[in-house]
C-alpha positions as CSV (number, residue, x, y, z in Angstrom):
1,M,4.6,22.3,-12.7
2,M,7.0,19.7,-11.2
3,Q,9.7,20.5,-8.6
4,C,12.1,18.5,-6.6
5,S,13.0,18.7,-2.9
6,R,15.7,16.4,-1.7
7,N,15.0,14.3,-4.8
8,I,11.3,14.1,-3.8
9,V,9.1,15.0,-6.8
10,I,6.5,17.6,-6.0
11,H,3.5,18.4,-8.2
12,E,1.5,21.5,-8.1
13,V,-1.8,19.6,-7.8
14,P,-4.7,21.4,-9.6
15,S,-8.3,21.7,-8.5
16,I,-10.2,18.7,-9.8
17,H,-13.5,18.9,-11.6
18,A,-14.5,15.2,-12.0
19,N,-17.8,14.2,-13.7
20,C,-18.9,12.4,-10.5
21,S,-17.9,12.2,-6.9
22,F,-17.7,9.9,-3.9
23,K,-19.9,10.2,-0.9
24,A,-18.7,8.9,2.5
25,Q,-21.0,6.1,3.8
26,S,-19.7,5.1,7.2
27,I,-16.8,5.1,9.6
28,L,-15.6,1.9,11.2
29,D,-13.5,2.2,14.4
30,L,-12.8,-1.2,16.1
31,S,-11.3,0.1,19.2
32,E,-11.4,3.1,21.7
33,R,-7.6,3.3,21.6
34,P,-5.3,4.3,18.7
35,E,-4.6,1.3,16.5
36,N,-2.7,2.8,13.5
37,Y,-4.7,1.2,10.7
38,T,-2.2,0.4,8.0
39,G,-3.7,-2.2,5.6
40,I,-7.1,-3.4,4.3
41,D,-8.5,-5.9,1.9
42,L,-11.6,-8.1,1.5
43,D,-11.9,-11.9,1.5
44,S,-14.0,-14.1,-0.7
45,S,-16.9,-13.9,1.7
46,G,-16.9,-10.1,1.5
47,N,-15.5,-9.6,5.0
48,L,-13.1,-6.8,5.7
49,V,-9.6,-7.9,6.7
50,I,-7.9,-5.1,8.5
51,L,-4.2,-4.8,9.5
52,H,-3.1,-2.4,12.3
53,R,-0.2,-1.9,14.7
54,A,-2.1,-2.1,18.0
55,G,-1.0,1.5,18.7
56,H,2.7,0.9,18.0
57,S,4.7,3.3,15.9
58,F,6.6,2.8,12.6
59,N,9.8,2.8,14.8
60,N,8.7,-0.1,17.0
61,A,11.5,-2.5,17.6
62,S,10.0,-5.6,19.3
63,L,7.3,-8.1,18.6
64,I,3.8,-6.7,19.3
65,D,2.1,-8.9,21.9
66,E,-1.4,-8.0,20.9
67,D,-3.5,-9.1,17.9
68,T,-3.0,-6.9,14.8
69,V,-5.3,-8.5,12.2
70,A,-9.1,-8.0,12.5
71,I,-11.8,-9.7,10.4
72,Y,-15.0,-7.7,10.3
73,S,-18.4,-8.8,8.8
74,L,-19.9,-6.1,6.6
75,K,-23.1,-8.1,6.4
76,D,-23.6,-8.4,10.2
77,H,-21.6,-5.3,11.2
78,R,-19.6,-7.1,13.8
79,L,-16.1,-8.2,14.6
80,L,-15.7,-11.9,13.7
81,R,-12.2,-12.7,15.0
82,T,-8.7,-11.3,15.5
83,W,-5.2,-12.7,15.4
84,G,-1.5,-11.8,15.0
85,A,-0.2,-11.4,18.5
86,G,3.5,-12.1,18.8
87,Q,4.0,-12.2,15.0
88,F,4.9,-8.7,13.9
89,V,7.2,-5.8,14.7
90,V,6.0,-3.2,12.1
91,P,3.2,-4.7,10.0
92,H,2.8,-2.5,6.9
93,G,1.1,-3.9,3.8
94,M,-1.4,-6.7,3.3
95,T,-3.3,-8.6,0.6
96,V,-5.8,-11.4,0.6
97,D,-5.2,-13.9,-2.3
98,D,-7.9,-15.8,-4.2
99,R,-7.7,-18.7,-1.7
100,D,-8.2,-16.3,1.2
101,A,-4.6,-16.6,2.4
102,V,-3.5,-13.4,4.1
103,W,-0.1,-12.0,3.1
104,I,1.6,-9.3,5.3
105,T,4.8,-7.4,5.0
106,D,6.7,-6.4,8.1
107,T,9.2,-3.5,7.7
108,G,10.6,-4.2,11.1
109,Q,11.5,-7.9,10.5
110,N,12.2,-7.4,6.7
111,K,9.9,-10.3,5.9
112,V,6.8,-11.2,4.0
113,F,4.5,-13.7,5.7
114,K,1.7,-15.9,4.3
115,F,-1.0,-16.9,6.7
116,S,-4.1,-19.1,6.6
117,P,-7.5,-17.3,6.9
118,T,-7.5,-18.1,10.6
119,G,-3.9,-16.8,11.2
120,E,-1.8,-20.0,11.0
121,L,1.6,-19.1,9.6
122,L,2.1,-21.0,6.4
123,N,5.3,-19.5,5.0
124,P,7.8,-16.7,5.9
125,Y,9.8,-15.2,3.0
126,G,13.0,-13.2,3.2
127,E,16.5,-14.4,4.1
128,D,17.8,-13.3,7.5
129,Y,20.5,-10.6,7.8
130,S,24.1,-11.1,8.7
131,V,25.4,-9.3,11.8
132,F,26.7,-6.5,9.6
133,T,23.7,-5.9,7.3
134,E,21.6,-3.7,9.5
135,A,24.5,-1.4,10.4
136,C,25.4,-1.2,6.7
137,L,21.8,-0.3,5.7
138,R,21.7,2.4,8.4
139,L,24.9,3.9,7.0
140,R,23.4,3.7,3.5
141,N,20.7,6.2,4.6
142,I,23.6,8.7,4.8
143,L,25.6,7.3,1.8
144,P,23.0,6.3,-0.7
145,G,25.5,4.6,-3.1
146,L,26.9,2.2,-0.5
147,S,26.6,-1.5,-1.4
148,C,25.5,-3.7,1.5
149,F,25.6,-6.9,-0.6
150,L,22.0,-7.9,-0.1
151,S,20.9,-11.1,-1.8
152,K,17.9,-11.0,-4.1
153,K,16.0,-13.0,-1.4
154,Q,16.6,-10.4,1.3
155,F,14.2,-7.5,1.9
156,A,15.0,-4.1,3.2
157,R,11.7,-2.8,4.7
158,P,9.2,-4.3,2.3
159,T,6.0,-2.3,2.0
160,D,3.4,-4.4,0.1
161,V,2.7,-7.7,-1.7
162,E,0.4,-8.9,-4.4
163,V,-0.3,-12.5,-5.4
164,F,-0.8,-14.0,-8.8
165,S,-3.2,-16.9,-9.5
166,D,-0.3,-19.3,-9.8
167,G,0.9,-18.6,-6.2
168,S,3.8,-16.4,-7.2
169,F,3.9,-13.0,-5.7
170,V,5.4,-9.5,-6.2
171,V,6.8,-7.4,-3.4
172,S,7.6,-3.7,-3.2
173,D,10.9,-3.5,-1.3
174,S,11.0,0.1,-0.4
175,Y,12.2,2.1,2.6
176,R,15.8,0.9,2.3
177,N,15.6,-0.4,-1.3
178,N,14.0,0.8,-4.4
179,R,12.8,-2.3,-6.2
180,I,10.0,-4.7,-7.0
181,V,10.7,-8.4,-7.0
182,R,8.6,-11.4,-8.2
183,M,9.1,-14.7,-6.4
184,D,7.5,-18.2,-6.9
185,A,5.5,-19.9,-4.2
186,Q,8.8,-21.3,-2.7
187,G,10.4,-17.9,-2.5
188,N,12.8,-18.3,-5.5
189,V,13.4,-15.1,-7.4
190,I,11.8,-14.9,-10.9
191,W,12.8,-11.4,-11.7
192,E,13.5,-8.0,-10.0
193,V,13.4,-4.4,-11.1
194,N,16.0,-2.7,-8.9
195,R,16.7,0.9,-9.9
196,A,16.7,4.0,-7.8
197,G,15.8,7.3,-9.4
198,N,13.1,9.2,-11.3
199,E,13.6,7.8,-14.8
200,P,11.0,5.6,-16.3
201,G,11.2,2.2,-14.6
202,A,13.1,3.5,-11.6
203,F,11.7,4.1,-8.1
204,H,11.8,6.4,-5.1
205,L,9.9,4.6,-2.4
206,P,7.6,2.2,-4.2
207,H,5.0,2.1,-1.4
208,D,2.0,0.0,-2.7
209,L,1.0,-2.4,-5.4
210,A,-2.0,-3.6,-7.3
211,L,-2.7,-6.2,-10.0
212,D,-5.4,-5.3,-12.5
213,D,-7.6,-7.6,-14.6
214,R,-4.9,-7.6,-17.4
215,E,-2.3,-8.7,-14.9
216,R,-0.5,-5.4,-15.1
217,I,1.5,-4.6,-11.9
218,L,0.7,-1.0,-10.8
219,V,3.2,0.6,-8.5
220,A,2.5,3.6,-6.3
221,D,5.9,5.3,-6.6
222,R,5.4,7.6,-3.7
223,R,8.3,10.0,-3.7
224,N,8.3,10.2,-7.5
225,S,4.6,11.3,-7.3
226,R,3.5,8.8,-9.9
227,I,2.2,5.4,-10.8
228,Q,4.3,3.0,-12.8
229,L,3.0,0.0,-14.7
230,F,4.9,-3.3,-15.5
231,N,3.7,-6.5,-17.1
232,K,3.8,-9.8,-15.2
233,D,7.3,-10.5,-16.6
234,G,8.7,-7.3,-15.1
235,Q,8.9,-5.3,-18.3
236,F,8.2,-1.6,-17.9
237,L,5.0,-0.5,-19.7
238,E,4.3,3.2,-18.9
239,T,4.2,5.9,-16.3
240,W,1.2,7.9,-15.1
241,D,2.5,11.2,-13.7
242,R,-0.3,13.6,-14.2
243,P,-0.3,16.3,-11.5
244,E,-3.8,15.5,-10.4
245,L,-2.5,12.2,-9.1
246,G,-0.8,14.1,-6.3
247,R,1.3,11.7,-4.2
248,P,0.0,8.1,-4.5
249,Y,0.4,6.2,-1.2
250,A,-1.9,3.2,-2.1
251,I,-3.6,1.7,-5.0
252,D,-6.2,-0.9,-5.9
253,A,-7.8,-2.2,-9.1
254,A,-11.2,-3.6,-9.7
255,A,-13.6,-4.0,-12.7
256,G,-11.5,-1.9,-15.0
257,R,-11.1,0.9,-12.6
258,I,-8.0,2.0,-10.6
259,Y,-8.4,3.5,-7.1
260,V,-5.7,5.7,-5.5
261,V,-5.2,7.5,-2.2
262,D,-3.1,10.6,-2.2
263,A,-1.7,11.5,1.2
264,G,-0.2,14.8,0.3
265,D,3.3,16.2,1.0
266,S,3.2,17.0,4.7
267,Y,4.6,13.5,5.6
268,E,7.5,13.8,3.2
269,F,9.2,17.0,4.2
270,D,8.7,20.0,6.5
271,G,6.3,22.5,5.1
272,G,4.7,20.1,2.7
273,I,1.1,20.5,1.7
274,E,-1.5,18.8,3.8
275,R,-3.8,17.0,1.4
276,S,-5.9,13.8,1.4
277,R,-7.8,12.5,-1.6
278,L,-9.4,9.4,-3.0
279,L,-9.3,9.1,-6.8
280,M,-10.8,6.8,-9.3
281,L,-9.1,6.4,-12.7
282,D,-10.0,4.4,-15.8
283,S,-7.6,1.7,-17.0
284,D,-5.6,4.3,-19.0
285,G,-5.0,6.4,-15.9
286,R,-7.5,9.2,-16.7
287,L,-9.3,10.7,-13.8
288,I,-13.0,9.8,-13.4
289,S,-13.9,10.7,-9.8
290,S,-12.4,12.2,-6.6
291,Q,-13.1,12.8,-3.0
292,E,-11.0,15.5,-1.3
293,G,-10.7,16.7,2.3
294,F,-7.9,16.8,4.9
295,G,-9.2,16.4,8.4
296,S,-11.1,14.1,10.8
297,G,-14.7,14.6,9.8
298,I,-16.9,12.3,7.7
299,G,-15.5,12.2,4.2
300,E,-12.2,13.8,5.3
301,M,-9.0,11.8,5.7
302,R,-5.6,12.1,7.4
303,L,-2.8,9.9,6.2
304,P,-4.9,7.5,4.1
305,H,-2.5,4.5,3.9
306,D,-4.4,1.8,2.0
307,V,-7.5,1.3,-0.2
308,A,-9.6,-1.7,-1.1
309,V,-12.8,-2.1,-3.3
310,S,-15.6,-4.6,-2.7
311,A,-17.4,-6.6,-5.4
312,N,-20.3,-4.2,-5.2
313,G,-18.1,-1.1,-5.7
314,E,-17.9,0.1,-2.1
315,V,-14.5,1.7,-1.5
316,F,-12.7,1.4,1.9
317,V,-9.8,3.6,3.1
318,A,-7.6,2.8,6.1
319,E,-6.3,5.9,7.8
320,L,-3.2,5.9,10.0
321,V,-3.6,9.2,11.8
322,N,-7.4,9.1,12.2
323,D,-7.2,5.4,13.4
324,R,-10.2,4.3,11.4
325,V,-11.6,2.7,8.2
326,Q,-13.9,4.9,6.2
327,S,-16.2,3.7,3.4
328,F,-17.3,5.5,0.2
329,R,-19.7,5.1,-2.7
330,L,-20.1,6.9,-5.9
331,S,-22.9,9.5,-5.6
332,A,-24.0,8.8,-9.2
333,P,-23.0,6.6,-12.1
334,C,-19.8,7.7,-13.7
335,A,-19.0,8.0,-17.4
336,S,-15.5,7.5,-18.7
337,P,-13.6,10.7,-19.5
């Protein structure tokens, strides 16, 4: 059963009986203070690259003067280095490309940044606003049809980025836009899909991205409670909107499997269902495995915000509210549905 509240799609999520399940392995907390873990990926050496906000909120308005990126060795179980001080206002999404460059979106600065593995800024992307743009975008929150004359190279709170092997990249431009845009390595626009709504190929808060081994672009279309797929040329392929997907916040793809975190409805509107789940799908979007549990215990999650998968199949989830990274493994080999 599908309902809508303030144009937010709500599924009645069924109980899941998957043929195998995840088991929590460990909890990684890099600090005694709240950090607000928001992004996670792995580099070519198998180290975790973790993005956080150093305890600052989503509404932060000034540059964070502390490091916000942490590199953690899974082999030696120790922190290798940190960087990022003075670079970000609201760091949100992150990916590590096949040359270990670290790409980060900043919803406070409306930028996408590319860094070297050691934190040297290589390229900023996103044109600066005029003096009127920010005021217009705030007004557009009240008047959704208002045109603010953004150029295709301007972002309006970008949430995530994924990088192709040729150096081009795709961005989900989300909280004040509803589009995905692909750019070349110099920041020139190749194509964009810019449609608000719940029709196929339209978006309502495209929150996270993944590229699979077929170079399909998978979009976690958060407020439409679905995953949408596009090819590398921006052509719409299909929508996965089965109720068991819940509300996809983040997505990753590895070895023919798709990994999704569902953060429930309680962060979308008052009275929404509290729910946290980790799902594994096959390449056609069919459910294979799940881990459910809302809370702060081992195996439970609160506001899972990103997911990443290692080469050996270990799954890592970054939690915003619990301020930690949790790892999971399958409890037994899984057969396809």
